[in-house]
N, C-alpha and C positions, 0 to 999 in steps of 0.2 A: 483174184477175182477177174473173170473174163470181161471182154469188151461189152457184151450184152448186159451183164450184171452191173457193170459200171454205169452204163447208160440208164438202166432202170433206177439205180440208186440216185443218180443225178436228177432224174425226173421226179422221184419221190421227194427229194429235198426241195425242189422248186415248188411243188404243190403244197408241201408242209409249210414252207416259208410264207406262202400266200394265204394260209389258213384254209386251204381246200382239202380238209381231211377226208371228207367223203370220197372225193375223187382219188386221193392217195390210197385209201384202203381198198377201193374198187380195183385199182391197178395191182395192189399187192395180192389180192385174191386170185388174179389171173395168172400169177407166176407159179412156176414149178417149185416144189419143195424138195429138200430143205433149202431155206433161204440163208443168206449170209448174216453174220452178227451185225454188220454195219447197217443193214436194212432195218432189222429190229430196233437197233439203237436210235436210228433216225426217226422212226415212227413213235417210239416211246418218248423221245424228246418233244415231238410235235404234240402229243397228248398232254404232256406236262405244260407246255407253253399255252395251250388253249383250254386247259382244265377239262379235258375230255376223259373222265375216269372210266366210263363204261367202255369206250373204245380201247383204252389201255388194258382193262381187265380181259377183254376178248382177245387182244393181241397176246397177252401173257399166257392165256390158256392155249392159244394156237402154238406158241413157242414151246410150251411144255409137252404138248401132244406130238409135235413134229420133230423137235430137237431131242426130246427125251432127257432134258436136264433134270437132275435130281441132286439137291445139295448134300444128301446123305450118302450118295454113291461116289466114292473117290475115283472110280473109273470114268465117270462122265459128269464132272462138276460143271456148274453153270459158268459161262464166260464172265470174267470180272467186269469187263468193259460194258457188256450188255446189262448185267445185274445192277451196276451203278446207275445206269439210265432208268432201269426199272424202279429202283428205290427212289430216285429223284421224281419219277412220274407219280408214284403213290404219295410221296410226301407233299409235292406241290398241289396235288388234287385233294389233299385233306385226309386220305386214308393212312394216317400215321401209324396205326396199329399194324397194318399189313407191311408198311415200309420197315418198321422196327423188327417185325418177325423175319423179314428177308435178311436184314443185317445180322440178326442172331444166328440164322441158319447158314450163313456163308462160311465155307471152309477157309476162305482167304478174303481179307478186306484190304483196303488201302485208305489213305486220308480222304479221298474223294467220296468213298462210301459213307464215312462218318459225317463229312461236311454236308453232303446232300440231305441227310436226315436232320442234322442240326438246323439247317436252313429251313426245312419244312416245319419243324416245331416253332421256329422263330416267326415265320410268316403267318402261322395260324394262332399266334398269341399264347402258346403253351410255354410260358417263360420258365417255370420251375423245371419241367421236363427237359427243356432246351439246355439249361444250365447244368443239370445233372448229367445229361448225355455228353456235354462238352467236358465235364470233369472226368467222366469215365474214359473218354477218348485219350486223355493225357497219359494214361498208363500204356498206351500203344503207339501213339503218334504225336509228333510235334505239330501244333496247329499251323495252318496257313493263314494268310491275311483274310481269306474269305471265311474261314471258320471263326476267326475273331470277330469279323464284321457281323456275321450272322448271329452269334450269341449276344453281342453287345446291343443289337437292335431290339432284342426282347428283354434285356436285363433291367431290373430295378436298381436303385442306387447302390445298395450294399454289395450285391453280386457283381454289378458293373465295376465297382472299385477293385474287387478282387481280380477280375479279368484284366483291368487296366494295369494292375501291378504285375501280372504275368506278362502282359505285352511289353511293359518296360524292361522286365528281366530278360526277355527273349529278343529284345530290340525290334519288335514289330510295331511299336507305337509310332514309328516314323512312316509306316506305310499309309498312303492317302486313304485307302478303304477303311483301315482301322481307325485312323484319326477322325474321319467323317462320322463313323459309327459312335465314337466316343463323344463327339459334340452332340449328337442327337440324344444319346443316353443321358448325359448330364443335363441337357436342356429339359428333357421330359421329367427329370427328377428334381428340378429347381422349384422354389416357391414362386407363386404367381406374383408378378409385380415387383420382385426383389432383384436388384442388380448392383454389383460392386465389381468393377473391372479387375481389381487386385485380388479378389477372392472367388471370382466366378470361374468354376472349373471348365465349362464349355468354352468360354472366351480364352482361357489360358491354353487349352489344347490347340485352339485355332491359331493363336498368336505364336505358338511354338513350332508350328508346321513349317518345314523347309520348302515344301511344294504344296500348292493348293490348286485344286481344280474347281470347276463351276459348282460341283456338288458341295464342296467345302463351304463356299460362300452362301449357297442356298441353305445349307444345314444351320449355319449360325443365324441367318435372317429368319428362317422358320422357327428356330428356337426362341428368338426374341418375340416372334408373333404369338406363339402358344403361351408365352409367359406374360402377355399383355404389355410388352415393352415396345410400343409403336415407334417412339422417337429413336430408340437405339437401332431398330430395324431400318428406318428411313435414313438415318445417318450413315449406317454401314453401306446401304445401297448407294448413297451419294458418293462415298469414298470409292466404292467398287466401280461405279460408272465413270468417276473422274479419272481413275487410273487406267481406263480403257479396257477394263475387263468386261467381256460380253455377259449378257444375261439371257434368260429364257422365260418361258411361260411360268414355270414354278417360282422363279424369282419375283415376278410381278404379282402373282397371286398372294405370295407371303407378305410382301410389303404392303399391298393394298388392304389385305385382311388385318394387318397389324394396326393400321390407322383407324379402323372402325371402332376400336375400344377406347379412343381418347375421349376425355370429358373435361368439364370445367374450362380452365384457361387453355387447355391443349386443343380445343376444338378448332379454333381459328388457324392454328399452325397445321393441324391435321388436314383442314380444307386446302390450305396452301400447298402442302405436299401432294394431295390428291389431284389438284389441278395440274401441277408440274408433271406428275406421272401420266395424267391423261394426255398431255401434250406429247410426252415421250412415246407413249403407246401409239398415238396417231402417226408420229414421225417414223417409227420403226415398223409399222404395219401390223402390230399385234391387236389392233382394234377389231380385226376380222375374226379373232379368236373369241368365241362366245363366252368362254369362261372368264377371260380377262375383261371383256365388256361388262359382264354381270358383276364382277368384283368392283369395277369403277362405279357402277350404279349403286351398289351396296355402300361403298365408302362415302359417296356424296350424300346418300340417304341417311346413314347413321350419324353423320357429322352435321346434319341440318342444312345441307347445301340446297341450292335452288332446285325445285322440282323440274323446272324446264331443262336444266343440265342433264338430269337423270333421263328425262324423256328423250332428249336428243341422242344420247348414247344408245338407248334402247332402239330408237328408230333406225339407227345406222346398222343394226344387226338384222334388218329385214331379210327374211328368207332362211336365216340360220338359227332362229330362235327355238329354244327347247323349253321344257316346263320350268327349268331352273331360272332361265332369264325372265320368263313371264312372272314367276313368283317374286323375283328380285324387284322388278319395276312395280308390282302390286304392293310390295312391302313399303316402297317409297311413298305411295299415295295413301296407304291404309289409315294413318292417323291424321294427316294434314288435309287430304281430299278423299274421304271414304267413298263418295259417290263415283269418283273416277276409278278407284280400285275395283269397285263392283262392275263398272263398264268394261275394264280390262279383263276381268274374270269371264264375262260373257263373250268377249272377243276370242279368248283362248279356247273356250268351248266350241265356238263356231269354227275355229280352225282345226278341230278334231283332236286337240290335245287332251289327255286324261290328267286331271289334277291328282297330285299325291297328297299325303297327309299334311305336309308342310304348307302346300298351296291352300288347302282348306283352312288351316289355322290362320293364315294371313288374311284371307277374305273374310273370315269370321271376326278378325280383329277390326277390319273395316266396318263390318256390321255393327260392332259395339259403339261406333261413333255416330250412328244414325239415330233418328228420333224414335221410330217405332220398331217393333220386332218383326215386321213383315219380311224384310230381307233375310233376317236370321232364320226364320221359318223356312224360307225358300232354299237357302244354302243347306240347312239341316236335312231337308228331304233329299238333296243331292248326295250328302254325306252317307245317308242310309243306303241309297241306291248304289253308291260306289263301294259299299262294304267297309267304310272307315269308322263306323260308330264306336268300335272297340279300341280304336287308336287313342292312347292316352292324351297325346298332344292335341288331337282334334276335340275330344270330349272336354278337355280343359278350356279350349278356346270357345266352345259352345256355351259352357257354364258362364264364362266371362261375358260373352256377347249378350246372353239373355239377361244377366244381372244389370248390364249397362243400359239395356233397352227398357228397364223397368219391370221385367217379368221375373221377379224373384222366385215365384212358384215354379216356372219352367226351369230356372237355374238349379233349383233344388231337385227337380225331377231328373235332370241330366246327371247330377251327382249320385243320386240313389241308384240309377240304372248302370253306373259304371262298373264293369267287371274288374277292371284294374285301376288302382289309384296310386298316385305318387304324392310327394309333398306339395307339388304345385297344385294338385287337385284340391287338397285341403285348404291351401292358401287362397285359392280362387273362391272357395265357398266362404271363407272368413271375410275376404274383401267384399263379397257380395252383401253379406249381412251388415258389414260396416257401412257401406254406401246407403243402405236402407234403414240404418239406425236400429238394427236388431241385434244388439250386443249380447243379450242373454242367450239367444240361439247360437251365436258364434262361440260363446264360452261353453255352452253345453256340448257342442260338437268338438271343441278342443279337448275336452275330457275323454272323448271317444276316439281321438286321433291315434291311429296305429302305425303312422310313419314318423320318422324323426323330424321334429320341427326345425326350422332354420330361422335366420334373422328376419326374413320376410314374414314368417308366421306371426312374429310378435309385433311387427309394424301393423299388420292387419288387425290383430286383436286389440292392441292399444288404441288404434284409430276407432274401432267399434266402441270401446269403452268411453272414449272422448265424446263421440257423437251422442251417446245415450246418458252421459253423466254418471257413469259407474266409476266413481273416483277411487273408492276403496279397492274394488276388484282390480282396476287397472294398476294401482300402486303396488298391490301384492304381486301381480303378474310380472311387473317390471323388476321387482326384487328377486324373483326366482330365476330370471334369465341366466345369470352367470352361475349361481349355486346349483341349480337343478339341471340345466341344459348346456352348460359350458359355452354360452353365447354371450360375448361381451357387448353391452349396449353401444350402438353407434349413433351417428347424428340423427338418423330418422327416428330412432327410438326416443331420444331425448326431446325431439320436436313434438312427438306425440304426447309425451308426459307434460311438457310445458303447456300444450294445448289443453290437455285433460285438467290440469290444476287451474289454469287460467280461466277456462270456461266456467268452472265451479266457483270462481271468485277467490281462489286461494293464490292471490297474486304474489305475495311475499314468498310462499313456498316455491312457486315457479321461478322467481328471481334467484332464490337460494340454489335451486337445482342448476340453473344456468351458470352461476358462479363456480359451482363445484364440478362442472363437466371436465372430463379428462382431455378434451380436445376443444379447439376454438369453435364457438357456436357459428353456424352458417346462416344464410339468408332465411331458410325455412324456420329455424328456431326463433330468430328475432321477429319474424312476421307473425308467428303464433303468439308470441309474448305481446306484441303491439296490438294484435286483435283483442286479446284478453284485457289489456289496459283500456282500450276504446270502449269495450262492452261495460266495464265497471268504473269508468270515469277516472282512471289513475293517470292524470295528465303529466305529472313529473316523470314517472317511470316510462310513460309512453314516449316522451321526448327523447329519453336515452335510447330507447329501442329504435325510434325513427332515425336518430343520428347514425346508429349502427347500420341500418338498412341503406342509408344514403352512401355510406362508406363502401359497403359490399357491392351495391349496384346503383350507381348514380343516375342511371337512366330509367329506373323503375319509379312509377308514380305512387306506389302503395304507401310508402312512408310519408310523403308529402300530403296525400289526400286524407289519410287517416288523421294526421295531426291537425290539418285544417278543419276537419269536421269535429274533432275533439274541442278545438278552440271555439268553433261556432256554437257547439252545444253548451259550452260554459259561458257564452256571451262575450268572448274575447275576440271580437271581429277584426280588430286591427292586426293582431298576430296572424289570424287566419288569412287576411288579405296579403300580408307579407309573404306567407308561404306560397300562395297562388301566384304572386308576382315572381317569386324565386323560381317556381316551376317554369313559368313562361320564359324567363330570362335564360334558363338552362336548356330550354327546348324539350323539357320533359312533358309528355302528353299522357293524360289519363286514358286508360283502356275504355273504349265505348261499350255500353251495355247492349248486347245482342241476344236475341232469342230466335229459336227455330221451332216450327211445328209442321207436321205433314198433313196436307189436305188433298184428297183426290190423287194419291200416289205422287204428289209433288211436294218438295220441301220448300217452305216459305221462310224468308229471313225478315226479321223486324229489328229496327234500331230504336233506341229511346228517342222520342219525338215523332216517330212514325214517318220520317222523310224517305225511307228507303222503299216503301211499298207502293206500287202503282194505285192501289185502292185505298190510299190513306184517308181521303175524305169520308168515304163510306165507313171505314173502320172507326174514325173519330165520332161520327154520328151515332153509331151503334154503341160505342164506349160510353158516351154521355147518357144514353138511355139506360145502359146497364148500371152505371154509377148511381143514377137516381133510384133504381130498384134496390140496389144494395144498401144505400143509405136508409131506405125505409125499413130494412131488416136489421139496422144497427151498425152498419159500417161507418166508421169515422176515420177520415184520412189522418195519418200520423204526420201532420205538418211539422211538428216539433222535431221529428227525426229526419226530416228531409235534408237537413244540413249536416247530419253526422254519419249517415250510412255511406259506405264506400261508393256504391253505384248510383247514388241519387244526385240530381241537379239541384241548384239552390233556388230556382224559381218555383213557386207553388204550383203553377199550372203544369209544369213538367212532371210533377209527381204522378199525375194521372196518366201520363203517356210513356211510362216505363215499358220496355220492350216485351216483358212477359205478359203484361196486361193486354197489349195490342195482339199478341199471339193468341191469347185466350179468346178475345172478342172475334178475331178472324175465324177461329175454329168453330165458335158458336154460330157465326153467320152461315157456315157451310156444314152444319152438323150432320146433314144427310149424306155428305160425301166422305165422312170420316171413315177411314179404314183402320180401325183400332178395336181391339178385343173389348167386348162388353161396353162399348160406348165410352171408353176411357179417353180423355184428352191428354196428350203427352206433349210437353214443352221442354226444350233444352235451353239453358241460359249459360252464358260464358263466364259470368261472375256471380258472386253471392247474392241471393235474393234478399231484398231489403224488408224491413219490418212492415212497411205499409203494403207492399205487394203480398207479403205473407198473409196479412190480415184480409186483404182483398180476395185472395184465393180461397181462404176458409169460408167466407160468407158466400162467395160465388158458387162453391161446390154445393152448398146447402140450397141455394136458389135454383140452380139448373138441375139438381139431383143427378149429378154425374161425378165420377171420380176424376180429379185433376192431378196429374203427376208432373211435377217440375223437377228436373235435374239441374241443379246449379253447379258451381265449380267445386263444391264440397261434398254434396250428398243428394239423395232423393228425398223429395217431400211428397207424400201421398195425401192429398186433401180429399176428404170424404165426409159429407153431412156436417160440415162446419168445423171439422177437427183435422189437424195435421198429424201425420205419423211421428213427427219429431217431438210432439208434445211441447212445442214452442221452445225447444232447447236446441239451438243451432248457432 
């Protein structure tokens, strides 16, 4: 190669390395032909690197036309070096058929030819073809470490074990590339949440390595992460950092992601690890990486950390935020502060960013926490405008949002119009019907379900049966889970069954079910049983359930308050007083009753007693007038129940000032400003609606001739013309 050709080749390499392929090809077109093999190989390599299939095809045609290469002509065979680059280009760009065709036509191949094609099949997830090609290669060549690594990356467990055995036989298991690939293969093939250091293949490969690089450590940590083993990932990172081994972006992303799956007692420790990692990220300068910052936000959010901490991390990424970081901070606010999530959504739109399907699903999750469906309608229109209405994840979120906003009709319409559905779609519909007490509709659609049900499906259906009192249907469904669907009942399913039997007064059957559970009953199971005992006056069994609740969560007020109210209802005031004093001594506080309603595009909050609202006096006056009118229609305050319902105070006058009553009165005061469909008044309450308020709403709906929708902590109540949709069964 002459000096001029060498200079041109060097210039092409520089342009290719910078990704300036257009300039490189323009320079190539100005050259005299024929060109050297090195120039073609350089450009094929660049096309493979930047996934430019069309340019690579044009270059291939140019080479055939000007070089006259013909694999069938022994007098002018293609250059092996160039053809290997050509195979690599087609394989990396996804045209595997053409790459395989070139390999088949080559009069002479080498290990690089086969490895390039194996790598292409591996990268594009064609595992069976990749393994078959690797097996065929063994008749011609001994694999290199790169061939082993490529095939292992795509192998499932059985094939991977065979390749591992061959690597051991040929002594390639000690090569770091091969060992790293083995770690990834075994991690991907392991059961979620299962780990035993003496039997874990991935860990044993890692432990046996004589030399480890950063990829080795990252592979094990990533393996722990995808298997839901957050503490193992964090512990290994601590060991790695303590030994002075460096880490990179991939390490941090894996460790932070692994902590997001912690639950129960692991949440506090997960938050501690997240805080320590946050400090380390600041110290090492990785906080400027938007991906790492977003992972920290997600970890804090999933583990219930302070919203302010998430917000501070997000604010420090100013100028570098992408749609992923915006979506991450929105997810933090979506459930706890839905209005703020919507505000962030408006900000990202103002900054010119285009939401993706996941962003829309998150903002719709925030809409589900609001009082009315106005925000859901607004976001729905943007979904249609952006062309995401057929995205399953968005449609599922829309269905959920409409149902949580009280618009079960709109939720059903979204479901009917879905072109594609998955199990989550059906589950969302079943949950919607459960929330609105429409169990028969849920069961009807279950019989039409054409996707495989999962554990969540049965939680939704059993919950629907419980809300509607369909005891026999629910019991039969519970019995078919394992036999017909191979789904073993878990804690959530047993809690639904205890609730189903308990609501119907079958307390002893519920107790028997708890005693026969194959796992320890959790807080939800015992709270369902205690609620049933309260409803049906079973004070002895209630005391046992309350004791269990205190053991499981000493700071929760539910067990104390329910038992106090049960004793009050039975006239045992001394015992009730002892429980109240015990609560005070232990610092256990009862959750205050709060309600929200939207008037004039503004959400108003009300607390029992009315002290939180600036117009409290006017609301009290209007409430007294309304109570007078309702009494004339037959409303009788349930004073006898004021001491036994969870959310009611003991003083008689406070019965009239429960938060949902205040919200209703305020809505009626500004009825002309209501922005709700067909004059419907919508109220959200944070705890269960009491009997007196339930009766109050029924009579009020008849008086004002409006539908009143109350969403309490358990379900929706649609009050219309003096009747509630729950048929007084809640």
